[in-house]
C-alpha positions, 0 to 999 in steps of 0.5 A: 740816350743822353742828351747835355745841357749845352745841347737842350741849349744850343737848339732852344737857341737855333728853333726859339726864334722860329717859333718866336717869330712874329708873336706879341708875346713870345716865349722867355728864353730863361722860362723855356731853359728853366721848363726843360729842366724842371722836366728833367730834375731829380727829387734833390736838384739834379738834371738829367736829360734822356729820352725816356717815356712816364707812366702817364705816356710823356715822352722825350726830353719835354716830356709831352704827351701823344694827345698835346702833340696831335692837338698842336699839329692840328692847328699847324704848330707841327708839322703832319709827320710829325711823331706822338713819341718822342722817345724815338724821336730826335734832338730838335723835333724833342725840342721844337714839340716843348717850345710848341707847347709852350708858346701855345699856352702863351697864345691862350692864356694872353700871359707868359708869367712862369708861374702860370705857363708851368702849371700849366704845362705840368698839370693841363687846365683843368688842374690849373684852371683855380690857380689861375684865376686867383693866383694862389698857389695852395690850389694846384695839386701838391705835385704842381707845387713841387714843380714850381720849386724846380723851376725856381732852381731851373733859374738859380741853374741859369745865374738869374733871380727866382721870378717874383711871386706873392705867395710861397711855392714850396710845398714843403719848407726846410724844418725850422728852429720852433717849438710848434708851427709857426707863419714866418711874419709872426716866428720872427716878430716872436724871436725878436723878443729874444735878444732882450731877454737873453741881456736882462737874463745876463744882467740878472746873473751878473747882478746875482754875481756881485751879490754874491761877493757882497755876501761873501765879503759879508762872512768875511767881516762877521760870521752872522752874515755867513748863514744870512750870505750863504741863503741869499746866495742859494737864493740866488742859485734857484732864481738863476735856475728858475729862469734857466728852466723856463728859457730852455722849456721855451726853447724845447731843451731839457738839459737836465737830464741831457744824455737820456734826451739825445738817445729818445732824439736819437732814437726817433731818428732811427725810426723815422730813417728806417720808415723813410727807408721803406716807403722810399723802396716801395714809391721806388717799386711802384715807379717801376710799374708799367701801365701795359705790363701791369695794369693794375699796378698801374692804376691802383699807384694813381691812389697809392703813390700819393700818399706814400710820398706824403708819408715818405716825405713825412718821415724826412722832417721826422729824422731832420728835426730829430737830428737838430733836436740832438745837435741843440741838447748836445749843445745844452748840456755841455753849457749846462755843466759848465754853469753847475761847476761855476754855481758850485764854487760860488756856493763855495765861498759864499759858505766860506765867507764868515770874517766880514765886517757884518754892518757894510756887507749887511748894506750890501748884501741887501743892495745886492739882493735888490739888484739881483732881484730887479733884474730878475724880474725884467727878465721875467717880464720878458719871459712872461711876454715871450710866452703871451706872444708864442701861444697866441701865434700857437693859436695862430697855427693851430688855426691855420692847420685846422683850415689847411687840412680841411682845405686838404680833405677838399683836394682830396676829394677832387684829386679822387673825383679826378683820378677816378675821371683819367681812370674811366678816360684811360679804359675808353681810350684803351676800348676806342684803341683795341676797337681801332686796331680790330678794324685794321686787322680786320682790312687785313687779314678779314674774319679775324679774332678781336684782341682782348686787352691783356692779349694786347699788352703781351704783344713784343712792345715794339709790335703794339707800338706799331698797331698802335700807331697804324690804328690811330692813322686808320689803318692808313701805312703812309707809302707803298714800302711801310705797307710791304713791310708791315703785311710781310712781317706782321700778315700771318699773325692775323691770318692774311696769308689764308683767310684775309684780305686776298686782294691785298695780300696779293697787291702786296706781292705783286708790288714786292717782286716788281720793285724786285726787279726795278732795283736791279734794273736801277742798279745795273744802269746806277753803276754803269754810270757811275763805278766808283759810287755804286749803290747796294741793293737796300738803297736800289729796292728804295729807290724802286719802291719810290719809282712805282710810288710816283709811277702811283701817284702820277697816274692817279692824278687828274686829267693824266692818260688812262689808256695804257695801265699796266697789267702789274700797276697797282690801278689794274682792272682784272678783266678775266675776274670780270668776264667770268662773273658776266658768262656764269651770270644772265643779267651780267651779260644784258650790259653792254661791257659785261656782253663783250668780255664775256665774248672776248673770254669765250675766244680765248679760254686759255689766254688772259684778258689782263693782257690785251684788253685796255680800255680803248678796246672796249670803247671801239667794242662799245662802238662797234655795237652802237653803230651795228643798231645793238644800243642807244649811244646814250645807253650805252654810255651810261653802261660803261661810265658806269662800269669803270667807276665801279671796277676802278673802286671795286678795285681801289677800295678791294686792294686796299689801295688806300692802306698804301698811300694811294690815291683813288682815281678822280676821272679816267680820261683817255687820250685823242690818240687813243680814239681818234678825237676830243679826250674821253672822259670813261667815268663822265658818259656825257664825255662818252656820248659826245663821242658816240653820237660824233661816230654815228653821225659819221657813219651815216655820213659815208653810209649817204654818202654813193656813186652812181653805177652805170655811168663813170665819171657821174655825180656824187649822189646824198641820201 
């Protein structure tokens, strides 16, 4: 789904005050907007907000990864049921995840510096540690350096100035007109000479033109001066061409054969463009690889993508430089042609001037020659200064390039080690995930074969995500309808209906049947009361499941009356199964409850005990055994409490009630009405013993009270 900039800004403005409430260092609004823009910015600065998932599992418009969301949930910054995969989440949740992550960084690092927070958001704590300590952006990975450039663009999009920083952020500055690499400060110093140098060149040209005019006058005055004038003019042209050639060489231009130079640069541009397009196709193909569909290719991307991107950027620079030099050569070629024509005309005029007065022309020619030499000398001095400073700058640049190369090799080693660690962590995470998935499948399906990583990746994406989410919740479906729907849909695939957990499958079928029956009643009752707003089947079924969930939660609550647990309740104990086990096991019949249930089953072999046996019935039966003197009250109390604790715990585990989001019993209270006295907790032998002892005492009191025979109206006799 696509979102607009206005929608993103509106959600940020709604959520940010809640995030910043009570914070001494709040998340700046402009930083939040710039971060969201950077996370959704393309290579040319275009921004498109969409639900997307990266190859590192970062999802949503904020591009937050699942481990970050789990950490924020543990800290209480996000609610417990907050989705870890934001690709299908609502826009408010997507924005909330990003803002909560930004606030966590600010709280922990005690700073809201835009560049530091953005580096942490993009690269993480480990990769940004050196930069945070030194402030040197060169310490960051190349990707994060580019990310900070996007951050600056995000500020410009808001009409705000770029936040100040002491280091150059751009990882790849735009090409500049220079022959060799220079630092920005040295390049300014060097090029400051150019205006003076060009002014000297123009002065030299003017002086040379004046010298040519004087020499022409000399040739007109006297024929003897013509040869001298032509020689001086030729020397002037040679000097001018030499100075001009030095200047053009210093600027990186060769105008002697501009057409050939242009063809050479065009060839370079075409070759760079073809290589760039090939590298771009390779990058696009690798970006399409997925961890699940092509794991080997995805892992290989980690190593190859930085190299391909660097080669791609280099070809972009080569193509841009070649195009710029083509334009410079074309301009220089046009100027050279114009200058050549002018020089030819001057030379012809010099040669044609043969009748000037010799003495005056000779004097003027000498003066003009001296002026021309002085002007040429001044230009030559400035050119020498240019060359000297340029060489110093180039030497410094070469040393800096060598230092950067050494640092790049160091960073490259660190990146390889980091990539290797990430690969190993990914393998461990994948192995842990499969272990959890298998545990859940075993819980549902019993003894099922273990999935291999390849088999798991071949599952349909929706099913794979369901298993992953269930595995991270340790098999807890969270609610009855979720568990019923999942086991019904995927239970057959893990053998749940054949060799799996029969108790859980039976529980699913029972709950589904109860929900359908209850849904019919709920719908009928609702529709009779609301004929104009009838409830459909889906709404009725949802209401039925909610009612069953509430009923189960209320029953599990401490001190609730558990005397009349419905036979179809998830917590109902299977007395038939216990009686069958006791009948075939003499040792089991030594226990009072096992013996009572076995005798009841013998009396009614074709009836279900689950329909008649209740906790009150068992307590009364045990009471009868105690009053008959067959068992001591203390022993009976312990055996009865052990039975209910064991039976309830077994039912909770066997039927998988934890996975339905149901709570275990904390007690097993029977109300006073059920036993005719104070409450009894059938998990607590002390309360049972107190009740049985009281019953024995009352029985003895009744037996000890008698009326003498033979004397009507005689006194009571107490034994």
